[in-house]
C-alpha positions, 0 to 999 in steps of 0.5 A: 500500500502506497500513501498519496502525499499532500501536494501544494497548489501549483506543484504540478506546474512547478514540477514541469517548469523546474524538473526535480533533481535527485538530492543524493546524486544531482541527476534528474529525479523521477516520478515527481520526486527529488530522487533518481531511480538508481538512488531510490533502489540503493536506499537502505530500506528496512524490511527485516525489523522486529514487529514491536521495536523495529530493531534489525532481526537475524535471518532465522529469527521470528518477527519478534526480537528476543528482548521484546519477547522477554520484556514486551514494550509499550508499543503494540507495533513498530515500523521503520521505513528505512535504516539510519544509514547513508544517504538517509542519515545525511538527509535526516541531519539536513532536515532536522538541524539545517532547516532543509525542508526539501529533504523533509519532503523527500523523506515523507515521500519515502515513508509513503513508499514503505508504510506499515503493513497494518491499518493506519489509525490516526497519526500522532506526531511526536511533539516538540516543546514550545521553546524548541519549536520557536528556536527551530521554526518547525516541528520535524515529526509534525511536518512528516505526518502532515505530508504523509496526508493520513488522518491525524490526532493532535491531542498529545503535548510535550509539557516539559522542556527536555535536553536533546536526546541525541546528547544522552546515553540510554539510561539518561534518555529514559529519565530525561523524558519523565513526565514530559508528555501529556494528553488533552481531550478524549483519546482515540482507541488506537493511534500511530506515533510518527517520528523521524528517527528511532534510536533506543525508543525512549521518546516513543515509549514515553509518548505511549505511556502518556497515551495509555494512561489517558485510555488509548488501548493500541499504540503503535509507531511509524518512524522514518529511520531506525538506528541499527 
């Protein structure tokens, strides 16, 4: 199943006047994407992840990794469209830290090419705290969810500013997010969290904890890229 992305008015005409150029190699893009066919085929598509945490699985493993079998996570399902490897990692860094919204648009297109293999309830973007949103100027997870174009729910809020997760170890990541998220309004029975990168899963699990405490029964996650 491929999801249609939202298209801005006039984007088709713009594509005719300014044909897309591949953001990876600079060759002409294909299928209205800033990505050529060879680079698309060479991307690190993630097709062998654990169904509960999206971590890469050995060839002879079942669909659930040993860790999730021993300690089931708060996520019912987890899907990563890509692995966090070049050139995807470079695109994500440009998008997240260098205000490259064109890279974000391409990443959302790639997510739509490889959506989860299960039905999509409303998407819930992992939110930024207001202070970080003001500094950055945009919400990277929110933009990905918006561009994917599926129905969304906006009741999850980040109520406490936290230190950047990328600067902390696994244990510190978990405690860094204590009490960081809250839910406003009635919560749906099922949601899919959307984020750009999953490393340890601490942020997604903190979101899932807040959603379940508010009455959500099924919390899954869909990320652009999973760190191996």
